[in-house]
C-alpha positions in Angstrom: -0.8 -5.5 -40.5 2.7 -5.8 -39.0 3.8 -9.1 -37.5 5.8 -9.5 -34.4 8.4 -12.3 -34.1 8.7 -13.8 -30.6 11.1 -16.5 -29.5 9.5 -19.0 -27.2 11.6 -21.9 -25.9 14.0 -21.4 -28.8 11.2 -21.8 -31.3 10.3 -18.8 -33.5 6.6 -17.9 -33.2 5.2 -15.3 -35.5 2.2 -13.4 -34.1 0.0 -10.7 -35.6 -0.5 -8.1 -32.8 -4.3 -8.2 -32.8 -5.0 -11.9 -33.0 -8.3 -12.7 -31.2 -9.1 -16.3 -32.4 -9.4 -19.1 -29.9 -6.2 -20.7 -31.2 -4.4 -17.4 -30.6 -5.8 -17.2 -27.1 -4.2 -20.6 -26.3 -0.8 -19.4 -27.5 -0.4 -16.6 -25.0 3.1 -15.8 -23.9 2.2 -15.3 -20.2 0.3 -17.5 -17.8 -3.0 -16.0 -16.8 -4.7 -16.3 -13.4 -8.4 -15.8 -12.5 -8.9 -12.9 -10.1 -11.7 -11.0 -8.5 -10.4 -7.5 -7.8 -11.6 -3.9 -8.3 -9.7 -2.0 -11.0 -9.8 1.7 -11.6 -9.7 3.3 -15.0 -8.9 6.9 -15.7 -11.4 8.0 -18.4 -10.8 10.5 -21.2 -12.5 13.3 -19.1 -10.1 12.6 -16.2 -12.7 10.9 -14.0 -12.0 7.6 -12.3 -14.3 4.6 -13.0 -14.5 1.3 -11.1 -14.4 -2.0 -13.0 -14.0 -5.6 -12.1 -10.7 -7.4 -12.9 -11.3 -11.0 -14.0 -7.9 -12.3 -15.0 -4.4 -11.2 -15.1 -0.9 -12.0 -16.5 2.5 -10.3 -16.8 1.3 -9.1 -20.2 -2.1 -7.8 -19.6 -5.4 -7.8 -17.7 -9.0 -8.5 -18.6 -11.7 -6.5 -16.9 -15.5 -6.1 -17.0 -16.9 -2.6 -17.3 -20.2 -1.0 -18.1 -19.1 0.6 -21.4 -17.2 -0.5 -24.5 -13.8 0.9 -25.5 -12.2 1.2 -28.9 -9.3 -1.2 -29.6 -6.1 0.7 -29.6 -7.2 3.2 -27.0 -4.8 3.6 -24.1 -6.0 4.1 -20.5 -4.3 4.5 -17.1 -5.3 1.6 -14.8 -4.7 1.0 -11.1 -5.4 -2.2 -9.1 -4.3 -3.5 -5.7 -2.6 -6.9 -5.6 -2.7 -9.0 -2.4 0.8 -10.2 -1.4 1.7 -12.2 1.6 1.1 -9.6 4.3 0.0 -6.5 2.4 -1.7 -5.1 -0.7 0.4 -3.2 -3.2 -1.0 -0.9 -5.9 0.0 -1.4 -9.6 -0.2 1.6 -11.9 -0.1 0.9 -15.6 -0.8 2.4 -19.0 -2.7 -0.3 -21.0 -4.0 -0.5 -24.5 -7.3 -2.1 -25.3 -6.9 -5.1 -27.6 -10.5 -6.4 -27.5 -13.9 -5.2 -26.3 -16.8 -7.6 -26.3 -20.4 -7.5 -25.1 -21.0 -10.0 -22.2 -24.4 -11.5 -22.7 -27.3 -9.3 -21.9 -25.9 -7.9 -18.7 -24.9 -4.5 -20.2 -21.3 -5.3 -19.4 -18.3 -5.3 -21.7 -15.2 -7.4 -21.5 -12.1 -5.3 -22.1 -8.8 -7.1 -22.8 -5.8 -4.9 -22.2 -2.1 -5.3 -22.9 0.3 -3.3 -20.6 2.3 -0.6 -22.4 4.0 1.1 -19.4 4.4 0.5 -15.7 4.7 3.5 -13.3 7.1 3.6 -10.3 8.5 0.1 -11.0 5.1 -1.5 -10.2 6.0 -4.2 -12.7 8.1 -5.7 -9.8 4.9 -5.9 -7.7 3.1 -7.7 -10.5 6.1 -10.1 -10.9 6.0 -10.8 -7.1 2.2 -11.5 -7.3 2.5 -13.8 -10.3 5.3 -15.8 -8.5 3.1 -16.1 -5.5 0.1 -17.3 -7.6 2.3 -19.9 -9.4 3.6 -21.2 -6.1 0.1 -21.5 -4.8 -1.0 -23.4 -7.9 1.9 -25.9 -7.6 
């Protein structure tokens, strides 16, 4: 397994790309915020499925959906972020890094890492994250 070297506050941190332990979760590079939004997933057959987005960061998104997904699979995702006076859509390609069963509710938690942003929608996500940070302060 290939390791990735990340510099965080001038300290070298070595991370395996698929860490899923609790300790690894606490060492995330991006601050995460709880959300309650609809997210849309383009499935392999081209159809669009609705899911529930649960948390978000500049690096990825966690959603709940009615089916599992294989780690490593890449999906197109879309979700609308509330900004000050409007909603803006974010379009991304995202890779599944974790798929877990959520209790007995026939739901699956899917953790994604963004791999590509469409139409500079990363700027919309940055704007939303700054807004959330200012609200939390």
